[in-house]
PyMOL CGO cylinders between C-alpha atoms (Angstrom):
from pymol import cmd
from pymol.cgo import CYLINDER

trace = [
    CYLINDER, -2.23, 11.81, 55.47, 0.57, 11.16, 52.75, 0.3, 1, 1, 1, 1, 1, 1,
    CYLINDER, 0.57, 11.16, 52.75, -1.29, 9.07, 51.29, 0.3, 1, 1, 1, 1, 1, 1,
    CYLINDER, -1.29, 9.07, 51.29, -4.44, 11.28, 50.65, 0.3, 1, 1, 1, 1, 1, 1,
    CYLINDER, -4.44, 11.28, 50.65, -2.03, 13.70, 49.23, 0.3, 1, 1, 1, 1, 1, 1,
    CYLINDER, -2.03, 13.70, 49.23, -0.53, 11.35, 46.60, 0.3, 1, 1, 1, 1, 1, 1,
    CYLINDER, -0.53, 11.35, 46.60, -4.13, 10.87, 44.61, 0.3, 1, 1, 1, 1, 1, 1,
    CYLINDER, -4.13, 10.87, 44.61, -4.67, 14.29, 44.04, 0.3, 1, 1, 1, 1, 1, 1,
    CYLINDER, -4.67, 14.29, 44.04, -0.98, 15.07, 43.76, 0.3, 1, 1, 1, 1, 1, 1,
    CYLINDER, -0.98, 15.07, 43.76, -1.57, 12.96, 40.26, 0.3, 1, 1, 1, 1, 1, 1,
    CYLINDER, -1.57, 12.96, 40.26, -3.86, 14.10, 39.41, 0.3, 1, 1, 1, 1, 1, 1,
    CYLINDER, -3.86, 14.10, 39.41, -3.30, 17.55, 39.02, 0.3, 1, 1, 1, 1, 1, 1,
    CYLINDER, -3.30, 17.55, 39.02, 0.33, 17.05, 37.64, 0.3, 1, 1, 1, 1, 1, 1,
    CYLINDER, 0.33, 17.05, 37.64, -2.20, 14.93, 34.92, 0.3, 1, 1, 1, 1, 1, 1,
    CYLINDER, -2.20, 14.93, 34.92, -4.17, 17.81, 34.22, 0.3, 1, 1, 1, 1, 1, 1,
    CYLINDER, -4.17, 17.81, 34.22, -1.15, 20.27, 33.86, 0.3, 1, 1, 1, 1, 1, 1,
    CYLINDER, -1.15, 20.27, 33.86, 1.45, 18.21, 32.23, 0.3, 1, 1, 1, 1, 1, 1,
    CYLINDER, 1.45, 18.21, 32.23, 0.11, 16.36, 29.29, 0.3, 1, 1, 1, 1, 1, 1,
    CYLINDER, 0.11, 16.36, 29.29, 0.39, 12.92, 29.13, 0.3, 1, 1, 1, 1, 1, 1,
    CYLINDER, 0.39, 12.92, 29.13, 2.16, 11.11, 26.24, 0.3, 1, 1, 1, 1, 1, 1,
    CYLINDER, 2.16, 11.11, 26.24, -1.26, 10.61, 24.42, 0.3, 1, 1, 1, 1, 1, 1,
    CYLINDER, -1.26, 10.61, 24.42, -2.99, 13.56, 25.34, 0.3, 1, 1, 1, 1, 1, 1,
    CYLINDER, -2.99, 13.56, 25.34, 0.42, 15.48, 23.13, 0.3, 1, 1, 1, 1, 1, 1,
    CYLINDER, 0.42, 15.48, 23.13, 0.30, 12.89, 20.10, 0.3, 1, 1, 1, 1, 1, 1,
    CYLINDER, 0.30, 12.89, 20.10, -3.49, 14.51, 19.55, 0.3, 1, 1, 1, 1, 1, 1,
    CYLINDER, -3.49, 14.51, 19.55, -2.10, 17.86, 19.84, 0.3, 1, 1, 1, 1, 1, 1,
    CYLINDER, -2.10, 17.86, 19.84, 0.39, 17.28, 16.54, 0.3, 1, 1, 1, 1, 1, 1,
    CYLINDER, 0.39, 17.28, 16.54, -0.49, 18.56, 13.41, 0.3, 1, 1, 1, 1, 1, 1,
    CYLINDER, -0.49, 18.56, 13.41, -3.29, 17.18, 11.95, 0.3, 1, 1, 1, 1, 1, 1,
    CYLINDER, -3.29, 17.18, 11.95, -2.55, 14.72, 8.84, 0.3, 1, 1, 1, 1, 1, 1,
    CYLINDER, -2.55, 14.72, 8.84, -4.70, 17.36, 6.44, 0.3, 1, 1, 1, 1, 1, 1,
    CYLINDER, -4.70, 17.36, 6.44, -3.33, 20.27, 7.75, 0.3, 1, 1, 1, 1, 1, 1,
    CYLINDER, -3.33, 20.27, 7.75, 0.44, 18.56, 5.94, 0.3, 1, 1, 1, 1, 1, 1,
    CYLINDER, 0.44, 18.56, 5.94, 0.50, 19.47, 2.65, 0.3, 1, 1, 1, 1, 1, 1,
    CYLINDER, 0.50, 19.47, 2.65, -0.25, 17.54, -0.33, 0.3, 1, 1, 1, 1, 1, 1,
    CYLINDER, -0.25, 17.54, -0.33, 3.37, 15.28, -1.88, 0.3, 1, 1, 1, 1, 1, 1,
    CYLINDER, 3.37, 15.28, -1.88, 3.80, 16.19, -5.03, 0.3, 1, 1, 1, 1, 1, 1,
    CYLINDER, 3.80, 16.19, -5.03, 4.36, 13.63, -7.69, 0.3, 1, 1, 1, 1, 1, 1,
    CYLINDER, 4.36, 13.63, -7.69, 6.68, 14.67, -10.85, 0.3, 1, 1, 1, 1, 1, 1,
    CYLINDER, 6.68, 14.67, -10.85, 7.06, 11.06, -13.40, 0.3, 1, 1, 1, 1, 1, 1,
    CYLINDER, 7.06, 11.06, -13.40, 10.11, 10.92, -15.47, 0.3, 1, 1, 1, 1, 1, 1,
    CYLINDER, 10.11, 10.92, -15.47, 9.75, 9.60, -19.09, 0.3, 1, 1, 1, 1, 1, 1,
    CYLINDER, 9.75, 9.60, -19.09, 12.14, 7.46, -18.92, 0.3, 1, 1, 1, 1, 1, 1,
    CYLINDER, 12.14, 7.46, -18.92, 13.88, 6.68, -23.16, 0.3, 1, 1, 1, 1, 1, 1,
    CYLINDER, 13.88, 6.68, -23.16, 13.13, 3.27, -24.40, 0.3, 1, 1, 1, 1, 1, 1,
    CYLINDER, 13.13, 3.27, -24.40, 11.14, 2.24, -21.50, 0.3, 1, 1, 1, 1, 1, 1,
    CYLINDER, 11.14, 2.24, -21.50, 8.72, -1.22, -22.64, 0.3, 1, 1, 1, 1, 1, 1,
    CYLINDER, 8.72, -1.22, -22.64, 6.60, 0.62, -19.65, 0.3, 1, 1, 1, 1, 1, 1,
    CYLINDER, 6.60, 0.62, -19.65, 5.44, 4.34, -19.73, 0.3, 1, 1, 1, 1, 1, 1,
    CYLINDER, 5.44, 4.34, -19.73, 3.68, 5.80, -16.82, 0.3, 1, 1, 1, 1, 1, 1,
    CYLINDER, 3.68, 5.80, -16.82, 0.73, 7.67, -17.28, 0.3, 1, 1, 1, 1, 1, 1,
    CYLINDER, 0.73, 7.67, -17.28, -0.09, 8.71, -13.30, 0.3, 1, 1, 1, 1, 1, 1,
    CYLINDER, -0.09, 8.71, -13.30, 1.19, 8.26, -10.11, 0.3, 1, 1, 1, 1, 1, 1,
    CYLINDER, 1.19, 8.26, -10.11, -0.39, 9.96, -7.43, 0.3, 1, 1, 1, 1, 1, 1,
    CYLINDER, -0.39, 9.96, -7.43, 1.09, 10.02, -3.40, 0.3, 1, 1, 1, 1, 1, 1,
    CYLINDER, 1.09, 10.02, -3.40, -1.19, 10.99, -0.23, 0.3, 1, 1, 1, 1, 1, 1,
    CYLINDER, -1.19, 10.99, -0.23, 0.12, 9.64, 3.58, 0.3, 1, 1, 1, 1, 1, 1,
    CYLINDER, 0.12, 9.64, 3.58, -2.96, 8.21, 5.29, 0.3, 1, 1, 1, 1, 1, 1,
    CYLINDER, -2.96, 8.21, 5.29, -4.06, 8.53, 9.21, 0.3, 1, 1, 1, 1, 1, 1,
    CYLINDER, -4.06, 8.53, 9.21, -1.37, 7.06, 10.11, 0.3, 1, 1, 1, 1, 1, 1,
    CYLINDER, -1.37, 7.06, 10.11, 1.44, 9.61, 7.67, 0.3, 1, 1, 1, 1, 1, 1,
    CYLINDER, 1.44, 9.61, 7.67, 2.38, 7.18, 5.36, 0.3, 1, 1, 1, 1, 1, 1,
    CYLINDER, 2.38, 7.18, 5.36, 2.79, 6.74, 2.54, 0.3, 1, 1, 1, 1, 1, 1,
    CYLINDER, 2.79, 6.74, 2.54, 0.81, 5.59, -0.69, 0.3, 1, 1, 1, 1, 1, 1,
    CYLINDER, 0.81, 5.59, -0.69, 1.37, 5.31, -3.38, 0.3, 1, 1, 1, 1, 1, 1,
    CYLINDER, 1.37, 5.31, -3.38, -0.81, 4.47, -7.01, 0.3, 1, 1, 1, 1, 1, 1,
    CYLINDER, -0.81, 4.47, -7.01, 0.73, 4.47, -10.58, 0.3, 1, 1, 1, 1, 1, 1,
    CYLINDER, 0.73, 4.47, -10.58, -1.23, 3.54, -13.36, 0.3, 1, 1, 1, 1, 1, 1,
    CYLINDER, -1.23, 3.54, -13.36, 0.42, 2.51, -16.57, 0.3, 1, 1, 1, 1, 1, 1,
    CYLINDER, 0.42, 2.51, -16.57, 0.19, 0.60, -19.77, 0.3, 1, 1, 1, 1, 1, 1,
    CYLINDER, 0.19, 0.60, -19.77, 3.34, -1.77, -21.70, 0.3, 1, 1, 1, 1, 1, 1,
    CYLINDER, 3.34, -1.77, -21.70, 4.21, -0.19, -25.13, 0.3, 1, 1, 1, 1, 1, 1,
    CYLINDER, 4.21, -0.19, -25.13, 5.89, -4.00, -26.94, 0.3, 1, 1, 1, 1, 1, 1,
    CYLINDER, 5.89, -4.00, -26.94, 4.26, -6.70, -27.57, 0.3, 1, 1, 1, 1, 1, 1,
    CYLINDER, 4.26, -6.70, -27.57, 5.52, -8.67, -25.22, 0.3, 1, 1, 1, 1, 1, 1,
    CYLINDER, 5.52, -8.67, -25.22, 3.42, -9.37, -21.56, 0.3, 1, 1, 1, 1, 1, 1,
    CYLINDER, 3.42, -9.37, -21.56, 5.40, -8.33, -18.50, 0.3, 1, 1, 1, 1, 1, 1,
    CYLINDER, 5.40, -8.33, -18.50, 5.56, -9.68, -15.75, 0.3, 1, 1, 1, 1, 1, 1,
    CYLINDER, 5.56, -9.68, -15.75, 7.50, -7.40, -13.58, 0.3, 1, 1, 1, 1, 1, 1,
    CYLINDER, 7.50, -7.40, -13.58, 7.71, -3.78, -14.04, 0.3, 1, 1, 1, 1, 1, 1,
    CYLINDER, 7.71, -3.78, -14.04, 9.64, -1.51, -10.89, 0.3, 1, 1, 1, 1, 1, 1,
    CYLINDER, 9.64, -1.51, -10.89, 9.64, 2.59, -10.25, 0.3, 1, 1, 1, 1, 1, 1,
    CYLINDER, 9.64, 2.59, -10.25, 12.32, 4.21, -8.20, 0.3, 1, 1, 1, 1, 1, 1,
    CYLINDER, 12.32, 4.21, -8.20, 11.07, 6.92, -6.17, 0.3, 1, 1, 1, 1, 1, 1,
    CYLINDER, 11.07, 6.92, -6.17, 13.57, 9.54, -5.83, 0.3, 1, 1, 1, 1, 1, 1,
    CYLINDER, 13.57, 9.54, -5.83, 11.72, 11.38, -2.16, 0.3, 1, 1, 1, 1, 1, 1,
    CYLINDER, 11.72, 11.38, -2.16, 12.52, 14.67, -1.84, 0.3, 1, 1, 1, 1, 1, 1,
    CYLINDER, 12.52, 14.67, -1.84, 11.89, 16.60, 1.84, 0.3, 1, 1, 1, 1, 1, 1,
    CYLINDER, 11.89, 16.60, 1.84, 10.06, 20.49, 1.81, 0.3, 1, 1, 1, 1, 1, 1,
    CYLINDER, 10.06, 20.49, 1.81, 13.12, 22.62, 0.45, 0.3, 1, 1, 1, 1, 1, 1,
    CYLINDER, 13.12, 22.62, 0.45, 14.01, 20.53, -2.57, 0.3, 1, 1, 1, 1, 1, 1,
    CYLINDER, 14.01, 20.53, -2.57, 16.79, 18.92, -1.40, 0.3, 1, 1, 1, 1, 1, 1,
    CYLINDER, 16.79, 18.92, -1.40, 17.08, 14.63, -1.88, 0.3, 1, 1, 1, 1, 1, 1,
    CYLINDER, 17.08, 14.63, -1.88, 16.75, 12.83, 1.08, 0.3, 1, 1, 1, 1, 1, 1,
    CYLINDER, 16.75, 12.83, 1.08, 17.38, 9.30, -0.81, 0.3, 1, 1, 1, 1, 1, 1,
    CYLINDER, 17.38, 9.30, -0.81, 14.74, 7.01, -3.23, 0.3, 1, 1, 1, 1, 1, 1,
    CYLINDER, 14.74, 7.01, -3.23, 13.30, 3.34, -2.40, 0.3, 1, 1, 1, 1, 1, 1,
    CYLINDER, 13.30, 3.34, -2.40, 11.14, 1.16, -5.35, 0.3, 1, 1, 1, 1, 1, 1,
    CYLINDER, 11.14, 1.16, -5.35, 8.25, 0.32, -5.71, 0.3, 1, 1, 1, 1, 1, 1,
    CYLINDER, 8.25, 0.32, -5.71, 7.81, -3.31, -7.55, 0.3, 1, 1, 1, 1, 1, 1,
    CYLINDER, 7.81, -3.31, -7.55, 4.40, -4.45, -9.56, 0.3, 1, 1, 1, 1, 1, 1,
    CYLINDER, 4.40, -4.45, -9.56, 4.77, -8.25, -10.62, 0.3, 1, 1, 1, 1, 1, 1,
    CYLINDER, 4.77, -8.25, -10.62, 0.35, -7.86, -11.77, 0.3, 1, 1, 1, 1, 1, 1,
    CYLINDER, 0.35, -7.86, -11.77, 0.74, -9.98, -15.36, 0.3, 1, 1, 1, 1, 1, 1,
    CYLINDER, 0.74, -9.98, -15.36, 1.23, -7.27, -17.82, 0.3, 1, 1, 1, 1, 1, 1,
    CYLINDER, 1.23, -7.27, -17.82, -0.51, -7.80, -21.78, 0.3, 1, 1, 1, 1, 1, 1,
    CYLINDER, -0.51, -7.80, -21.78, 0.75, -5.94, -24.44, 0.3, 1, 1, 1, 1, 1, 1,
    CYLINDER, 0.75, -5.94, -24.44, -0.30, -2.58, -25.43, 0.3, 1, 1, 1, 1, 1, 1,
    CYLINDER, -0.30, -2.58, -25.43, -2.72, -2.85, -22.02, 0.3, 1, 1, 1, 1, 1, 1,
    CYLINDER, -2.72, -2.85, -22.02, -3.13, -0.76, -18.98, 0.3, 1, 1, 1, 1, 1, 1,
    CYLINDER, -3.13, -0.76, -18.98, -2.89, -1.63, -15.36, 0.3, 1, 1, 1, 1, 1, 1,
    CYLINDER, -2.89, -1.63, -15.36, -3.15, 0.07, -12.26, 0.3, 1, 1, 1, 1, 1, 1,
    CYLINDER, -3.15, 0.07, -12.26, -0.85, -0.88, -8.39, 0.3, 1, 1, 1, 1, 1, 1,
    CYLINDER, -0.85, -0.88, -8.39, -0.77, 0.64, -5.07, 0.3, 1, 1, 1, 1, 1, 1,
    CYLINDER, -0.77, 0.64, -5.07, 2.51, 0.29, -2.86, 0.3, 1, 1, 1, 1, 1, 1,
    CYLINDER, 2.51, 0.29, -2.86, 0.89, 1.03, 0.46, 0.3, 1, 1, 1, 1, 1, 1,
    CYLINDER, 0.89, 1.03, 0.46, 1.73, 2.48, 4.62, 0.3, 1, 1, 1, 1, 1, 1,
    CYLINDER, 1.73, 2.48, 4.62, 5.34, 2.56, 2.80, 0.3, 1, 1, 1, 1, 1, 1,
    CYLINDER, 5.34, 2.56, 2.80, 6.97, 6.12, 5.08, 0.3, 1, 1, 1, 1, 1, 1,
    CYLINDER, 6.97, 6.12, 5.08, 11.28, 5.79, 4.75, 0.3, 1, 1, 1, 1, 1, 1,
    CYLINDER, 11.28, 5.79, 4.75, 11.41, 9.82, 5.32, 0.3, 1, 1, 1, 1, 1, 1,
    CYLINDER, 11.41, 9.82, 5.32, 8.81, 11.29, 7.54, 0.3, 1, 1, 1, 1, 1, 1,
    CYLINDER, 8.81, 11.29, 7.54, 9.49, 14.71, 5.82, 0.3, 1, 1, 1, 1, 1, 1,
    CYLINDER, 9.49, 14.71, 5.82, 8.46, 12.99, 2.37, 0.3, 1, 1, 1, 1, 1, 1,
    CYLINDER, 8.46, 12.99, 2.37, 7.25, 16.45, 0.48, 0.3, 1, 1, 1, 1, 1, 1,
    CYLINDER, 7.25, 16.45, 0.48, 8.05, 15.30, -3.26, 0.3, 1, 1, 1, 1, 1, 1,
    CYLINDER, 8.05, 15.30, -3.26, 8.42, 12.24, -5.10, 0.3, 1, 1, 1, 1, 1, 1,
    CYLINDER, 8.42, 12.24, -5.10, 10.32, 11.07, -8.05, 0.3, 1, 1, 1, 1, 1, 1,
    CYLINDER, 10.32, 11.07, -8.05, 8.95, 8.57, -10.21, 0.3, 1, 1, 1, 1, 1, 1,
    CYLINDER, 8.95, 8.57, -10.21, 10.60, 6.85, -13.50, 0.3, 1, 1, 1, 1, 1, 1,
    CYLINDER, 10.60, 6.85, -13.50, 10.18, 3.50, -14.35, 0.3, 1, 1, 1, 1, 1, 1,
    CYLINDER, 10.18, 3.50, -14.35, 13.48, 1.64, -13.97, 0.3, 1, 1, 1, 1, 1, 1,
    CYLINDER, 13.48, 1.64, -13.97, 13.68, -1.80, -14.79, 0.3, 1, 1, 1, 1, 1, 1,
    CYLINDER, 13.68, -1.80, -14.79, 10.98, -4.42, -17.02, 0.3, 1, 1, 1, 1, 1, 1,
    CYLINDER, 10.98, -4.42, -17.02, 10.89, -7.57, -17.09, 0.3, 1, 1, 1, 1, 1, 1,
    CYLINDER, 10.89, -7.57, -17.09, 8.84, -9.33, -20.30, 0.3, 1, 1, 1, 1, 1, 1,
    CYLINDER, 8.84, -9.33, -20.30, 7.04, -13.26, -20.00, 0.3, 1, 1, 1, 1, 1, 1,
    CYLINDER, 7.04, -13.26, -20.00, 9.49, -14.28, -22.67, 0.3, 1, 1, 1, 1, 1, 1,
    CYLINDER, 9.49, -14.28, -22.67, 12.43, -14.03, -19.57, 0.3, 1, 1, 1, 1, 1, 1,
    CYLINDER, 12.43, -14.03, -19.57, 14.03, -10.41, -20.99, 0.3, 1, 1, 1, 1, 1, 1,
    CYLINDER, 14.03, -10.41, -20.99, 14.09, -8.36, -19.51, 0.3, 1, 1, 1, 1, 1, 1,
    CYLINDER, 14.09, -8.36, -19.51, 14.55, -4.04, -19.96, 0.3, 1, 1, 1, 1, 1, 1,
    CYLINDER, 14.55, -4.04, -19.96, 16.74, -1.80, -17.33, 0.3, 1, 1, 1, 1, 1, 1,
    CYLINDER, 16.74, -1.80, -17.33, 17.16, 2.17, -17.99, 0.3, 1, 1, 1, 1, 1, 1,
    CYLINDER, 17.16, 2.17, -17.99, 20.86, 3.74, -18.03, 0.3, 1, 1, 1, 1, 1, 1,
    CYLINDER, 20.86, 3.74, -18.03, 22.03, 5.11, -14.73, 0.3, 1, 1, 1, 1, 1, 1,
    CYLINDER, 22.03, 5.11, -14.73, 23.23, 8.11, -16.76, 0.3, 1, 1, 1, 1, 1, 1,
    CYLINDER, 23.23, 8.11, -16.76, 20.14, 10.81, -16.82, 0.3, 1, 1, 1, 1, 1, 1,
    CYLINDER, 20.14, 10.81, -16.82, 18.86, 11.62, -20.21, 0.3, 1, 1, 1, 1, 1, 1,
    CYLINDER, 18.86, 11.62, -20.21, 19.66, 14.81, -20.01, 0.3, 1, 1, 1, 1, 1, 1,
    CYLINDER, 19.66, 14.81, -20.01, 23.47, 14.04, -19.84, 0.3, 1, 1, 1, 1, 1, 1,
    CYLINDER, 23.47, 14.04, -19.84, 22.26, 11.87, -22.84, 0.3, 1, 1, 1, 1, 1, 1,
    CYLINDER, 22.26, 11.87, -22.84, 21.27, 14.27, -25.05, 0.3, 1, 1, 1, 1, 1, 1,
    CYLINDER, 21.27, 14.27, -25.05, 24.12, 17.04, -23.83, 0.3, 1, 1, 1, 1, 1, 1,
    CYLINDER, 24.12, 17.04, -23.83, 26.58, 14.79, -24.86, 0.3, 1, 1, 1, 1, 1, 1,
    CYLINDER, 26.58, 14.79, -24.86, 24.66, 13.39, -28.17, 0.3, 1, 1, 1, 1, 1, 1,
    CYLINDER, 24.66, 13.39, -28.17, 24.43, 17.63, -29.13, 0.3, 1, 1, 1, 1, 1, 1,
    CYLINDER, 24.43, 17.63, -29.13, 28.36, 17.57, -27.93, 0.3, 1, 1, 1, 1, 1, 1,
    CYLINDER, 28.36, 17.57, -27.93, 29.23, 15.53, -31.40, 0.3, 1, 1, 1, 1, 1, 1,
    CYLINDER, 29.23, 15.53, -31.40, 26.40, 16.49, -33.27, 0.3, 1, 1, 1, 1, 1, 1,
    CYLINDER, 26.40, 16.49, -33.27, 28.22, 20.01, -33.61, 0.3, 1, 1, 1, 1, 1, 1,
    CYLINDER, 28.22, 20.01, -33.61, 31.87, 18.13, -33.82, 0.3, 1, 1, 1, 1, 1, 1,
    CYLINDER, 31.87, 18.13, -33.82, 30.24, 16.54, -36.63, 0.3, 1, 1, 1, 1, 1, 1,
    CYLINDER, 30.24, 16.54, -36.63, 29.29, 19.20, -38.64, 0.3, 1, 1, 1, 1, 1, 1,
    CYLINDER, 29.29, 19.20, -38.64, 31.96, 21.58, -38.05, 0.3, 1, 1, 1, 1, 1, 1,
    CYLINDER, 31.96, 21.58, -38.05, 34.80, 19.47, -38.90, 0.3, 1, 1, 1, 1, 1, 1,
    CYLINDER, 34.80, 19.47, -38.90, 33.71, 16.25, -40.36, 0.3, 1, 1, 1, 1, 1, 1,
    CYLINDER, 33.71, 16.25, -40.36, 33.77, 12.51, -39.32, 0.3, 1, 1, 1, 1, 1, 1,
    CYLINDER, 33.77, 12.51, -39.32, 37.83, 12.84, -38.93, 0.3, 1, 1, 1, 1, 1, 1,
    CYLINDER, 37.83, 12.84, -38.93, 36.74, 15.43, -35.69, 0.3, 1, 1, 1, 1, 1, 1,
    CYLINDER, 36.74, 15.43, -35.69, 34.04, 12.86, -34.32, 0.3, 1, 1, 1, 1, 1, 1,
    CYLINDER, 34.04, 12.86, -34.32, 36.06, 10.16, -34.29, 0.3, 1, 1, 1, 1, 1, 1,
    CYLINDER, 36.06, 10.16, -34.29, 38.85, 11.54, -31.81, 0.3, 1, 1, 1, 1, 1, 1,
    CYLINDER, 38.85, 11.54, -31.81, 37.09, 13.55, -29.56, 0.3, 1, 1, 1, 1, 1, 1,
    CYLINDER, 37.09, 13.55, -29.56, 35.21, 9.94, -28.98, 0.3, 1, 1, 1, 1, 1, 1,
    CYLINDER, 35.21, 9.94, -28.98, 39.17, 7.99, -28.76, 0.3, 1, 1, 1, 1, 1, 1,
    CYLINDER, 39.17, 7.99, -28.76, 39.16, 10.74, -26.03, 0.3, 1, 1, 1, 1, 1, 1,
]
cmd.load_cgo(trace, "trace")
């Protein structure tokens, strides 16, 4: 009797309790997850400028990032590094990742690249993108400052105010601190 009841019990439990495959199908579909917003930050002095950056989730929930950019220098570029700061749905910064393109880029030309299947942070809601390094065909490099532009601008305005209000000696004293 137990041998005949066991298959019926298993089938009954399977109908009542969803198995892993059924539970996965009940998860939120990708088309109901809010889009990932991307903000492009221009980097002062950068020889490569980001024109447009898009981030989308693929069918597996991974993040695919595409970018178009252009070389504003008269030197050929061999590599570009873009830093992506990642934010959660509440605006909290949860980390970052770097995207590198080694596609050659002629002087004053435009290119596009993609980084596919990246999902370093499963709750990514927004990205902030900026060019952080560029390698040129002549072997030279450009690298962004680690000091945010807002800090540099604020310090510039502070020092300019000291100079205008108190002269060169006061400015030199302020720089000596």
